[in-house]
N, C-alpha and C positions, 0 to 999 in steps of 0.2 A: 670500453667502459662508458657509461652514460653520463651525460652532463647534468641530468636531473638528480637532485639529492635523494638519498634513501632508496635508490633502486638497486636491485641485486645483480644486475647483469646488463648486457647490451639491450637496447630497445628492440622490440619485435620478437624476442625469444620467449617461448613459453616457460613457465616455471616447471621444475622437476615434479614428476608425479610421486606421491607418497608410496612407500613400500607397501606391498600387498598385505593387508591385515595388520592390525595392531595386536600387541600381546593380550590385551583385554578382550578384543574381538575373537581371537583364536581360542582363548580360554572359554568364552561363552559358547562358541560353536562346538567345542569338545564336550561341554555339558549337554548341549542340545542333542548331540549324536548318541548320548547314552539313554535318551528317552524313547518310549515306544512310538511307533508311527501314529500321528494324530488322526489319520484317516481310517486305517484298518485295525490298529491296536497291536500289530506285530511287535514283539519285544525288540529292543535295541541290540546291537548298535544300529542306528539309522543313518541316513544321509541328512546333512544339514542343508535344507533347501532354502536358498535366498528367495524371498517373496518376489513375485513378478507382476502381480496385479496392481494397477494404478501407477505404474512407472512410466507408461507411454513412451517406451523405447529409450528411456534415459539410462544413465549409468547403473551398474549393478547395485542392488540394495546393500545396506550396511551389514556387517557380520552379525550385528545385534538383531537384525530383521530376518531371522531364520527359523524354520519350523522343521521338526523331525519327520521325515518320510522314509518308508522302507523303499528298497530298490524298485519293487513292483509299482508302487504309487508314485514314485519319483521319475524314473526313466525307462525301466525295462518293460513293464506291463502294458497291455493294450489300453488300459484306462489311466496310464501315467500322465502327469501334468505336462511333461515335455513331449508327449506324443499327441496331445490335443488339448490345448489350454481352454478353448471355449467349451468343449464337452465336459472337461474336468470341473470348470466353474459352475456349469449347469447342474452337475451332480452334487458337488461338495461346497459350493460357494467360493468366494474369493479367498485366496490363500492368506491374505492379510487378516481375515477374520479369526485365524487361529493364533495370532501373536499373543493376545491376552491369555489364552488357554495355556500356551507354552510358558508364559511368565508365571502363571499360577503353578504349573507342574514343576518348574524349576524351584519355586519357593516352597514346594511341598505342601501347599495349602489346598490343592485340588487335584484329584486323580481323575482324569478325563474318562477313563474306562470303568470307574467304580462310582457312578453317579448315585 
C-alpha cells in the first residue's frame, strides 16, 4: 500500500483498463449497424467501422465515432478502407467526414441516399 493519501494501489502500477465498450456505446453501435453503408448505399446490416483518420496511431476511437460500412467497403473488397487507407481517403475523403451524416441518419432528419 502506498503512503501517499488517496492512492488506489502500490506506486508504479498502472490503473486497470475499463471494460470494452459501455452499454451506451454498444447500443449506439447496434443502431449504426442497422443503417445502410454510407459509401455505396448497400442496405444494412452493416459493420460499425471505428473511424481511423486523424488518430495518428493512438488508441481506438470511441464507440460513438463509428460509421456504417458494408463488408466490401470495410474489409473484404479491393477498395475497402482496411485494404488501403490512403486510396480510400483519396476516393471518399476522411472517414471522420461521415460522422455528422451518420448522426443525421440516426436522428431520422436526413437520408443520405435520398438527397
